[in-house]
N, C-alpha and C positions, 0 to 999 in steps of 0.2 A: 247763170246769169239771174239776176234778181231774187237769190235766195239771201236770207239773213244770216248774219254772223251765227247765231246761237243754231242755225240749221246747217251751217257749213264746216264749223270747228268743234273739236272735243270740247264737253262743258266745262272742264277744268282749266281751259285754256281761253275760253271766251272772254272772260272778264280782262285779261292780261292784252289780249288783241285790241279790243275796245280801247283800253287806255292809250295804249300805242298809238292807235289812229287818232284820237283826241290830240295826244300830245303832237303828233307832226300836223295836225290841222291848225292847232294853236300857235306852232312854232313858225308855220309857213316856210320852212325850208325842208330839204331832204332829210330824212333820219333814217337811222338802221338800228336795228336789234338782233338779237339771235333767240330763236326759239326752239323747243324741244317738244315735239308731238307724237303721240302714241303711234306705234305702227304694229298693229297685231300683239304679240307678247312681248316686243321690244319698243324701242323708241328710235326717232330720226332727228337729226339736227338742222335748223334751217337758218340761213343769212337772209334776214327780211330787210328790204328797203322802201322807204315811203317816199314818192317824189309829189308835192303838191301840184295840182292842176287849177290854173287861174282863169277867169273868164275875161270878157272885154275890159273891165274897168280895172283888171289886175287884182281881184279879191280871189281869195282861195276858195274855188268851187269844189274841189274833190282831191281824191288821191290816187295816184299809180302805185301799185304795191306788186313788188317782185320777189320771189323767194329761190334761192339757191341751196340745194341740198349739200351741206358740208359734213355729213356724219362721216364719210371715210376719213376726210381730213382730221376731224376731232379724234377719231380712234388712233390714227397714226400718230397725233401728237400726244393722245394718254400713253400709248406704248413706248415713245419716245421717251417721256417723263419718267416710266416706271425703270426703263432700261438705265436711264441716267442715274436715278436713285440708287438702282443695285449696283451700278458701278462705282458711285462714290462710296457706297457700304463697303464693298469688297476692296477697294484701294484703302479705305480706313483701317481694315482688320489684317490686310497682308502684311507678312512679315519681310516679306521682299519689296524693295524701294521700286517705284514705277516712276520714270521722267517721261515728258512729251516735249520735243524740242523739234525744231525747225532745221537744224544744223547750223545756227547761229547763236540762237539764243534759248534758254529755257523756258518754254511756256506753261507748263503745269507739273506738278510732283507730290506726291502723297505723304502722309506723314512717316511712314516707315523709311522712305528715301531720307528725310530731314533728319532722322534719328540715325541713320548708317553715317552719312555725311558730317553729322554734329554741327549743322547750320539750321536756323528757323526758315520756314516757308519763304518769308519776304525777301531773306538773303540770297536765296537759290534762285526765284524766279527772275528770267532776265539775264541770267549769266551766261557765259559760253559754257556749252557742256563739256569740253575738255578741259576746263578747270578742275572737275574733279577727277581726272585722269592723270595717275602718276606720269611724270615727262617723258620718261623712258620709255612708256607705252602708247603716246599720244600718235607716232607716226603709224603703229599696228592699228591703231582705231580708226585713222585715217583711210588708211588702205582698204580695210573692211568695209567702210562706208562706201567707198567708191566702187566695191567690188558689188555692193548691195547684198553682201553676206549677213545672214540672220544669226549666225553663232547658234549654241552658246560658246563664248569664249571666257578664258580665264585670263585676267590681266590684273593689275594692282591699281586701285584706287587712292584718292587723295582727299583726307578728310581737311575739314575747315581749319583745323589746328596745324595741318602740315603733315600728320602722320600717314604712313604708307600701309595700305592692309590689302590683303587677296579679295578679289570679288569675282563674281561671274557674271556676264552680261548677256543678254538675249533681245534682237532687235526685231521689231515687226514694223513695217512701212503702212501709214494709214493715211486716208483722206480726210481732212477736216478744213471744213469752211472754204473748199475748193483748192487747198493748197495740200500739199504732201507733206506730212509729218512722220517723225519716228518715235515710236513708243519703246522705252528700253525698260527692261526688267533686271533689276540689279540685287544680286543676292550676296550678302557679305559671308565670306568663306573663313573668317577669323577662327571661329570655333571649330568649325569642320578641320581645317588645317592642323590646329592644336590638338584635336583628336586624332587625326592620321599620323602626327609627330608622335603623341603619346602611344598610339598602337604599334608605331614602327619601335619605338622604344621598348614597349613590353615585349614584343615579338624577339627583339635582341635580347632582353634579359631571360626571356624563356629559353631561348637557345643556348646562351651562357648556361642557365642553370641546368638544363637538361643535359648538357654536355659535360659539365660538371660531376652531376650525381652518379652514384654508382648504382641507383636504381633503375630499372626500366621505366620509360615513360611512353604512353600511347595516347594519342587523341582519335577519337572515331566520332561519326555522325550519327552512329546507330546502323549504318548501312555499310560503310566502307572505312577503312583506316586512312586518316588524312595525315598523321604525323607520327614519327617515332624518334627517340633518342638512340646515341650509338649503344648505351648500355642494354636497351631492349634488344638490339640486333643482336649484342653478343650474347646475352641470355638465351635467346630463341634460335641461334644460329642462322641468321638470315642477314640481309642487307636492307638499308633504308629504300631503296630503288625496288627491292622486292616485296618489301612488308607494305608501302603506301599503296592504296588502291584495292588491295585485298578486304575481303569480307571482315567487318568489324570484329566478329569472334573468331577469325582463323586461327590464333595462337591458343585458344582455350580447349582443353580436352574434351570430347563431346559428353562424357558422364559428367562434367563440371557445369555446363553451359546452362542447365535449369537452375541450378543453385545462383550464378551469377545473373541470371535475368531476374530472378526474384528479389536479388539484392538491389538491383537497378530499380525495379518497381516500387520495391519500399522506400526508396529514397534513403538508403543507408549509407552513412557517410564513415563510419569507422570500418577499419582493416578488418579484413576477414581472410582465412585459409581456402585455398581452393587449390585445382591441378591445371597445369599449362601445358602447352604442347609445342615443340620446336619443330622445326621445319622439317627435319627428318623423322618427324613422327613420335620420337621418343616423348615421355612424359616426366614432368618435375613437380615439386610442390613449390606453391608462391604463396607470398601473402601479398594481398592486392587491395587497394583504396581508390576509390574514384567519386568525383563530382561533377555535375552539370558546369560548363563554362561559356561564355561567348566567345567564339576565335573566329577571327576573320568574318566578322559581322555575322556569323550563325550560331546557333545554340548546339553545342557540341558536348561531350564526355571527355574528361582527362581522367587517365587511371596511371599509378604508380605500382609498379611490380617488382617484388623483393624476392629473390630466389632464397628458398628455405632448405635447400638440400643439405647445407653444411649443420644447419640447426637441428634438423630433423636426424642427422646422423648424432651430432652430439646429444640429443634428447635420447635417442636410441641407447646411446653409451652410458648416459648417465643412468636411465633405468636399469641398464644390466648392472652398472656399478651398485647403484641402490639395492636391487635385488642379490648380490652378492654379499653387500655390507650387512643388510636384514637376513641373510643366510647364516653368516657369520655370527651377528650379535642375537639371534634366537638360539644358536647351536651353542655358543660357549657357556661355560660355567661361571664365567666371570661376568662381573656387572659392566656393561659399556654405558656409559653417558655422556650426553652433550649439552652443555648450556651457554647461554650468551653472556655478556659481561656484566649484566644485572644479577647473575646467579640464578636466573629462571631457567629450568630445564626444559630442552627441546625434545631430547630422546633419551628414553631409558628402557634398556634391555630387559626380557622376559626374568633373566637370572636374578634380577632384583628382588622378587617375590620369594625365591628360595632363599637367599642369604639375608634380607631383613625381616622376613617373615610377615609381609602384608601387601596388599594389591600395590602395584605400582601406580594406578590411577590415584591414589591419595597423595604419594609424592609429586606426582606431574601436577596434580591440583594446587600444591602449597609446597614449594621448594624449601621453606624454612623448616619443613619436618626432618630435612637431612642434618641440620644442627641440633635439633631436638632430641633426634636419637641417639647422638654422640654421647659418650660417656663424658660426665661434667668436667673431669680432670684433663680431658682431650680437647675440649673446644677451643680454647684460645689457641692453641699451638696450630690444630688444623685449620681454623679461621685465618691465621696469618698466611700458613702455605697456600690457601686458596686465593688469597688476595694478592700474593706474589705471583700466582698463575695467570690472573687476570691482567696484569702488568707485563706479562711475556715470559715470566719465568718458568722452567719446567716444574711438574709437580711429582715429588715421591714422598709419601707420608704413611705412617701405619698410625692406627687409631681403634679405639674399641665403640662397639655399639651395643646398645642395649635394646634388644628387640621388644616388640610389643607383648611375648608371652614371658619376658623375663631373661631370655637366655643371653648371655654375652659373647659376642662374637668379635675376634680380631680381624680387622681388614687391612689389606695393603693396597694402596691407592697410587696409581701412576699416571700422570695426566701431563697435556702439552697444551699450548695455545694455538689456535687457528686463525691465520692472520689473512687480510684482504690483500688485492694488488698492491695497495699502498703501505703495506707492512703493518697495519694497524691491527690490533688483537679485535677480533668480531666475536670469536667463540673459543671455549675451551672444552675438550674432551679427554676422556681417561677410562681406564679399566680398573675396578675395583674387584680384588681376589678375596675370598674368604680364606684366611690363613691361621683359622682358630687351630686347627689340628697341627700345623707346623709350630704354632707356637707352643701348643701342649707337649709337641715332642722336643721342643728346645728346652721346656722347663723340665720335662722328664729327664732329657739328657743332662742337664744341669744338676739335677737332683743325683743321678747315676754318678754322675763324676763326683760330687760330693761323696757319695755313699762308697764309691770305689776307693776314693782318697782314704777314707774312714776305713775301709774294710782292708786296705794295704797296711795301713799303719797298725790296724788289730793284728793282721795276719803275720806281720813283720814282729809286732811284740810277742805273738804267741810262739812264732818259730824261735825268737831270741830266748824265750822262757824255756821251750823245749830242750834249745840246744845247750843252754845253761845247766838245768836241771840233770839233762842225761848225761852231761859231761860228770856233773857233779857225783853220781852214783854209778858211773862205769868204771869196771876195775882196770879196763885197757882200752887204748885206742881201737881195738878192733871191735869190741864191744858197742862202745860209743856210737861208731858207724853204722852197726847193725841196727841198734836201737833207734837211733836218730832218724835213718833213712824208714825204717818201719814207721814210725810216728808222724813222719812227714808225708809219707803215702796215705795214711790214715787221714790226715788233714786235707790232702789233695783230692780224694774221693767223696768227701764229704762236701768240698768245694764243687766238686762235678756234679753232684745231685742239685746243690744250688743253683748253678749255671744253668742246667735243664730248665729251671724254671724263671730264668731271668733274675735270679736273686731276689726273687718275690717271697719265696717261701719253699719249704722243703719237706718231705714226707718221712716221718717216723718208720713207719712200714717198710720204705725202701730203704733206709738207714741201717736197719736190723739185718736186712736179706743182704744188701752188701757186705756186710761184716761176716756174718755167720755162712753164707752161700759156700765158700770155699771148703766147709768140712761136711758137707753132704745134708739133703733135705732130711734125711731120717735120724739124724743127731741133734736137732733142735726142735723145739715148737714155740710157735708165736701165738699169742692169745691176747685179743683187747677189743675195746670198743671202738671198732672201725679205725680207718686211719685217721692220723693226727697231722696237721700241717702247722708245722713252726716257723717262727721268724728266722732269718738266716743265723742270727747272734744265738740263738736257743740252740739251732741245730748243730752249728759248730761245737758247741761246748757239749751238749749231749753225744755227739759224735765221738768227740776225744774221749769221753768216760766210757761208752760202749765199746771201743777200741783197746781201751787199757784192760777192761773186764776180758774181753775176748782174748786178747794177748796173754793174760795170765792163766785163762782157760785151758788155751792151748799148750801152754808151756809146763803148768802145775796142776791144772784143773780136770774137770769132766772132758775137755776137749783133748786131753794128752792120751786117752786110751779109746779103744774100740769100743767099749761097753758103755763109757761116759755119754751122759745126756745133758741137755741143757733147755730150761723151761723159762721164756720170757713173757711177762703178762703185763698189760698196762690197763689203766682205767681212768676216766675223768671224775673228778670229784667236785661237788657243786657247793660246798660251802666248808672253806672258801674255795673257789673255783681253782683248780689244780690238775696237774698231771702225776701220777703215780706210777712209776714202772719198777717191777720186781723181778730180780735175776736170781735164778735156781739152779744150781748145779748138783748132779748127782752121777753115782757110777764111776767116779774117778778116784784117786789115789785119797787114802783119808787124810783128813786134815788135822795137822797137829795143834791148832789153835791160833791164834793172832799171832802173827811175826812180831819179833822183839823190836825191831824198826821199822818205820815206813819208807818204802822206796819212793822213786819219782812218781811211780804209776799211782799210788795211793794218794800221793800229794796232788797230783794233776785232777784225779778222778773228784776229790774232795774239794778243792780249790775251785776247780772249775765250775761245779754246780753251784757252790755256794756264793762265790766271788761274781759271776757273771750273772747266774740266773736268780739269785736270792733262795735258792733252795737247799736242801738238806741231803746228805748221803748217810745211810747206816749199812753197815758191813756185819755180817754175821759168820765168824769161821767155825761152822758147824763140822762135825767129823765127817759126815756124809756129803759134805760139797758146799762151798761158798756160797753167801746169799747175800745179796743187796738190796736195798730199797732206795729208789731215787725218786725225790720229789720236788717239784718247783711250781710256782703259781702261773696261771695262765692269764695273761695282762697283755698290756700294750707292749711289752719289752720283749715279750716270748711270742706272740701271736701275730701272724702277718697281718696287714692292713686289711680292711674289709674292702 
């Protein structure tokens, strides 16, 4: 009591309080205001009222001031305002609709509910809440309301445009302004229902696909198996009921599990080979491929499994076949080749290097060398044959090649087209054989046949001449037969000598020994400058001459007596080159001189050497014995080929 305002109130509130008092005094009526006064570290709010005090004459003499502490009320109001702000913000951002109604009319809604039902707020407020429930579901809603059920319940809503959609509602009873209201949370389930339908359809498609595929399909969550298809069960010898729920990797061979876990950790999506285990414990090779998926709302992994047992067996059989093929291709002396339809070589066996005389790497690098090494005269014919083979015709052609070393080789090439499953030619293959020796043998045989034909003609002419001349000079048939057979025998023996050398050449020394050996080695002497090889033509002519001289010596000369001796000498002269053979008899009957007439023997001796060999014959009928000198040139006609 009695204290001044500046002594009673805080300094920062004194001016305001004085102004309040003065206003109340001036107004002359009750006045109220709200003041906030410090209270230690905080402050407090007061409702301040001023009542005028009047004196006896009715004038305002003072004021009665009362102060009521309203701090708690103001804090409650502040908290309520903040809560209301939060509620409005929450309702504004909620995706679910919120409606507040009293059972008969809608009192308030948020923006989300307006979007759900497709109507502005002003058209919704005041309407019957059942307006937005599908007619068929209104009885259910009334029953739930009567039972004070909270939900959530799934019913059908009705939008402003009349379309019906699925929704979920949840009801809370609240007291507002002394009345019981219902706050209803509305969730539009259209998208969820569409997702559920899509999920059901997806699972149906999965089951249909999984049932139709021949590959095993497994879905697991990393811990256990969630789903398998029939093909998986067949591959692993199990049933779906036995497989589902087992550990995720129960059907993987233990030794292959680290590989599979590494593949999953690396996120590999490509297929890889591994080893699976059947229910009975046996293992088999598989090709697996997997990737993460969302299945039944959870992240899982799906994998496909393909049995590789048949393929592995086929690959092993193919390797065996290829090993046999390469074994054959590398062992055979024929050249095995395989080319595609563009004539590019895919394989060439090692025998190529022996036959063609160059590294096969050169031909593999440039298939055009095949044609370049062909004899120019054969290229067009061979190219046409290969073109026909590329179109499906078999190949059989002979051609010549010119090796890098200049040698010529004959090749017989037999090929065939290789077709695919549709019958189209994909490759051609063949065996090329070196038939040079065969060709040379054919050529030699051809020459031999020609030579034989020539020799037969000559022999027949010789026999005909011998027969005619022998008959001409024979006094009787008996003499003719004897002389004719003797001369044929001599001709035959000369032919025998030639046959021993394949009619390439004959030996002069062997010819002389053949004629003279029947008379004993001590009765004749052979001297010469080595053996001389003569062509068949020269040996036959000389053989007939030697036979006539020998026959004459045996009948009339040195070989007709035991004391008779014969010396045969020969030499090769160089200028001009020729053979000189000298025949000298001794110790036989005395020779009376040259005969008065020449018989067939003398004519055969002279004509054979001169006519056949271009040589000469000189006969000397000396008393001590006959001497003969035979000479003819050594040239292409009388010498064998080199």
